[in-house]
N, C-alpha and C positions, 0 to 999 in steps of 0.2 A: 504494500500500500504506500503510495507516495506521501511524503511528509508525515510518516508515522513514527518519527523519532524526534526526541528532544536532545539537543546538544546543550549541556549545562556546564558553565565555568563557575566553579564554587569558590567558597572562602571569602565572600564579600558580604559585610553586614548590610542589612536592608533598613530603610527608613521611610516612614510615611503612614498614610491612612489607607485602609482597605475596607470595603463594604461586602459582607457575605451575600451570596446569591439567594434567591428563594429556595426553599427546602425541596430537594429532589424527591425524597420519599413521600412527602405530602403531595407534591405535584402529581405523581402517578396515581394516587388515590382519588384526588378531587377531579382529575381529568376523566377518569372512568365514571364518576358520579354524574357527569353531564348527561349521560344516557338515560337517567332516571326520569327526565321530564322533557316534553316537547318545547318548553319555554326557554327564553334566552338566559344563559348563565355567563357572567363575566368574571374571569379569573385574572388577577394581576400578580406581578412579581414572579412570573414563570421563568425558571432558568432555561436558557437556550443551550441545552445539552443534548447529546445523542439519544438518550433514553426518552426524553420528552419529545424530541422531533419524531422518533419512531411512533410514539403513541399518537401524536397529532396526525400522522399519516394514516394510522389505523382508523381513527375517528372520521377523517375525511372519506376514507374508503367505505366506511359504513353508512355514508350519506349524511353525516353531521355537517352542518354549515359552520365552517371555522373561519372567523374573520380576525385578522390581526389589527389591533387598535394602535399599539405602539410596540416598542422593542420587547416588552415583557408582559403585555396585556392582550388577552384574546377573548373574543365572544364566541359562544357556542349555541347552536340551535339543533337539537336532535329530533326535529319534527318528522322527518322522512327517512327513517333508518332502513337501510338496504340489507336484509339478512342474507341475501344471496352472496354477498361479498365474502361470507365465511368459506365458501367453496372455492375461492380464487387462490391462485398461487401467490398473489401479492399479500393476501391476508396471512397465509401460512408462513411466508418468508419473514414478514415484518413482526408478526406476533411471536415467532420463535426466537427473535433476537433479544427480547427484553422480558424479564421475569414479571414486570408489572402488568403485562398483558393478561395475567391470570385474573386480575380484578375487573376485567370486562364481563366476566360470565355472570356475576351476581346482578348487576343492573339490567342486563339483557334478559336474564331469566325472570327477574321480577316484573319487568314491563311487557315482555313479549312471550314468555313461556319456554324459550329455548335459546341455546347458545352453543358455540363450538370453541375448542381451544387446542391449538397445537402444543406439543411439549414446549413450555417456555424456556427461554435462554437465560442470559445473565452471567454473573460471575461464576467461575469455576472454583468454588471455595468449600466444596464438600456437599454432602447430601442436604437437599432443601426440599422437604417432603411437600406434596400437594394434599396429603391425607386430611390435614386440618381443614382446608377449604372444602373438600368434598364431603367430609363427615358432617360439618356444620350445615352445608346446604342440603344434604340428604335429610337431616333432621327436620328441615323446613318443608320437605316434600319433593326434592329434586332427585332425578335418576341419571346416573352416569354410565355411558358406554364408551369403551376405548376401542378404536380401530387401529390395529397394529400396522396395517398396510399404509395408512395415511399418517401414522403417529399422531393421532388427533382424538380428543375427547369430544363426544357430543353429550349435551346436558339438556334434559327436558323436565318441565314441571307444569302440569295443567293447573295446579292450584298450590300456592305457597301458604302454609298455615303456621302461625306463631306457636312457639313451644319453648321449653327449657333446654338450653344447650350448655353443656359443660365442655369447654374447649380442651382438647387433649394436650395442647401445648400453647404457650403464650406467643402466638404468631401475629405480627402486626398486619401483614397483608391478609392473613386468614380471618382475623377479626374484622378488618375493613370489608371483606367480601360478605361475611355473614350479616354485618350491619346493613349493607346496601340492599341485601335481599329482604331482611326483616322489616325494613321501613315500609315496604309495600305489601307485606304478608297480612293475611287476615288474623286478627287477634293480637295477643301479647307474646312477645319473645323476651326471654331473659337469657343473657349471655354471661356465664360465669367463667372465671379465669381468662377474661378478655385482656388483650394488650391495652395499655393505657398511655402509650407514648403521646407526646404533644400532637403528633401528626394525626393520630386517631381522634384525639379531642377536636382538632381542627375540622376533620371530616364530619364529625357529629354536629359541630356548630353550624357548618355549612348546610347540612341536611335539615337541621332544625329551622334554619331561616327559610328553607324550601317548603316547610310545612310538616316535617317529620316530628315525631314525639319521642325523643330519646332522653332518658334520665340516667344519672350516674356518671356523667363525664368526669374523667380523671381517676376513676376507680376501676377495679377489675370485675365489677358487676354492673352490667348495663341492662336497663329496662326499656323496652321499645314497644310502643303501641302502634300497630300498623295503621296506615292511612290509605285512602283510595287513590290519591294522586299527589304529585309534588309540583311546585311552581318554580319559577326562575329566581335567581338571586345574584349577588355579587360576592366575591370572595378574594381575600388577599392572603398570600402565603406567608408563613413565618420565615425568618432568615434560617439558612441551613446550619444546624448545630454542628454538623460534621465539618463544614468549612470553618466555623468558628474555632473548633478544637484544633483543626489542621493549622490554622494561622497562629494559634498560641504556640504549638509545637515548632513551627517554622521560626518564630521569633527567638525562641530559646536556643535552638540548634545553631542558628546563624549569628547569634549575639547581636540581635537587631532590636531597634526601638520601633514598635508597630502599634498603631491604634486601630482596633476593630470597631467600625462605626455601626450604630443601630443593630446591636447584636441580640436584642430581646433577651436580656439577661434573666428575666423572670421565667423564661421557658427553657433554660439550659440545664436545670436540675443540678446534679453533682459534678458536671463536667469541669467548671472552674476549680472546684475543690480538689479534684483528682490531679489536675496539673500542679496545683499548689503542693500536693503531697510529693511531687517530683522535684520540689524546690524552686519552682518557677514563680517569680513575683508577678503579680498582676493587680491592677487597681480598677475598680468599677467607678466610672465617672458618668453619671446619668445613665444612659443606655449604651455607653461605649465601654470597651475593655482596653485598658492601656497597659501594654507590656513594655517595661523599660529595658534598655540595653543592659544585659546581665552577663558578666564575664564567666561566672561559674554558678552552678546550681547543684544542690545536694538532696538526694532522695531521703525522705524521712524514714524512720523505722517505726514499727509498732511500739506501743507503750512499754512492752516488756523487753524491748531491744532487739526483737527478732526481725528478720529481713522482710521488707514490705512485699506484699503480694497484690498485684493489680489484676482483677478479673472482671469479665463482662457478665451482665445479668439483664433480664428484662427490666424495662422502666418501672420504677425510678432508679434502677441500678445503672451502672456505667455501660454505655452503648458499645456493642461489639465493633461498630464501624470506626471507632477511634483506637482500637487496640494496636493496630499496625503503627499508627503515629506515636502512640505512647511507647512502644518498643524502640522506635528510632530515637526518640527523645532520651531514653535511658542510656543509650550508647555513649553519650558524652557527659553524663551526670557523674557526680561523686557518689559512690555507693553502689549497691546491687539491688536488683528487684527480680521477682519471679512474675513473668507475664503468663497468665493462665487464660487462654482463649477457650472458653467452655462450649460456645454455641456452634462453632464451625471447625471441622477438623483439618482443614487445609490452609487456613489463613496465615499460618506461621511459616509456610514453606518458601517464603521469600528471604528468610534470614541468611541463606547461603550467600546472597549478594552483599549483605551488610558485612558478613565475615570476610568476604573478599575485599571489602573496602577498609578492613582493619578493625572492625568491631569485635568485642569479646562477648560471644554469645554461645551458650550451650543449649542446643535444641534437645529437650528431654524426651519429647514424644510429639505426636501431631497437635497436641493441645497446650504444651507448656514449653517455655523457653526462659532460661536464666540469663540475665544481662549483667555483666560486670562493667560498670561505667568506667570510661577512660579518664574522666575528670579533666578533659582538655590536654592531657599529657601527650596524646598523639591525635592528630587531625585525621579524619577519614580521608581516603584517597579516591579520586575519580576512577571509575571503571566503565566497562561496556556491559549493559544489563537489559533485562526485558521486564515489562510490567505484567504481572499475572492477573491482576484484577484492579478495580477502581481504587480501593483503599490502600492496598500495598503499593500501587503505582504512585500515589501521592506521597506515601511514606518514603519511597525511594527517591522521589523528586526532592523532598526535604533533605534527605541525606546527601544528595548530590550537590545541593545549594550550599551545604555546610562543608563539603569536602575540598581537599586540595587538588587542583588540576581540573581536567575536563572529563565529564561523564557523558555517555550516550545511553538514553533510555528508549528502548524500542517498544512497539506495541502500545503507543500512547493513546490510541483510540479508546482504550480501556479508561484512561484518565478523563478523556473528553466525554465519556458517558455520564460522568458525575460532576465535573467541574467546568464551568463555562469560561471560555477565554482565559484559562488559567495562566498561560504564558504572557499574554498582554497585561493582565492585572499585576503579575509579579514583576514584570519589567518596570511598571510605574513605581515600584518600590526600590528599583535599582538592581533587580536580578539580571544576570547575564544568561539568557535562555533563548534558544532559537529552534524553530521547527526546520528539520532538514530531512532529505530523502534518506531512508535507511538503506 
């Protein structure tokens, strides 16, 4: 692929202000929700990233009128949905590229009674089951049939009926799918063990403005009273918390002074606190996060003096999407830390690149890595590497920006899937980064 490589010259401190994009994970949910009504829905602060563009193409193919108002605002009217599009090669190719396409099935099922889904794509970070989606929708009355020749699921439901659903895992997209089906089901649905991430709360707020009756926002028990139809609304995305965390890590690794503007600190949960545990100084100023230039930072220990363990957990725990960044940050800290990636078994398989750059890391197993911080005694060195997924890609980019010499990062379309114009935005801070042909 042309220009699918970043050339990065590292070792230069960065300075300035940066504003996080709209939240990628929220965007994929609320874009699917436009199918729940024939009326106009306006969504602002959409990030212009590959996953969003693929989903916009899918919506257009389904017959949704998509109108761009400005760079990050779009209007949608799903008045004339073309269900025959499901049988097209264009649908199969586009839907299989992004995992977010799985959230199309619930609104189509709720409104039209059937939907189709190719095996979704996305990051190669281990097993990511669809069972949670299917089991929840089956409880509401859906039937699933898998066609191995087409590698496609067909889903039908003549009648969705509210019920009690105990989710078998705390899945964000699984919860979103079940919510979107339940809002148009007959009767009352209770969803227990629901994901309660800010993105799910945002979806519920949007649906309530459309006329849904959802209670329990922010908790793991949602009470949904089904309604006959939904109306149009306007919706503004939150800033992307993963970008916010990535920029905090970037500032620490490159010894930079960066201000993250309009970060919606009230929606970041424990993310700032976890970076403070790594010894990173930050100051909340109104809704901005100010990270001062910091020569060294020291990982805290537990109260009994034992080595810090950083692990991911469902919200309000620490998000798995920042574990890769946290691991990179630890490589230049003073002290040691155990990084325990519980939710996905392949997300630590990029540490070999960091070891090649000079980091001291022991990969214990697919879920755990021990990082012995270099405490700036040795600068990482630039190497030739490949991005395996969105989050590891950005972690490697942060490492490259802090390293001595030149790095080449291939497969950067993975990074583009989640971070808009990342090279242009980092250049504005003084980063030396160029897109080149690999």
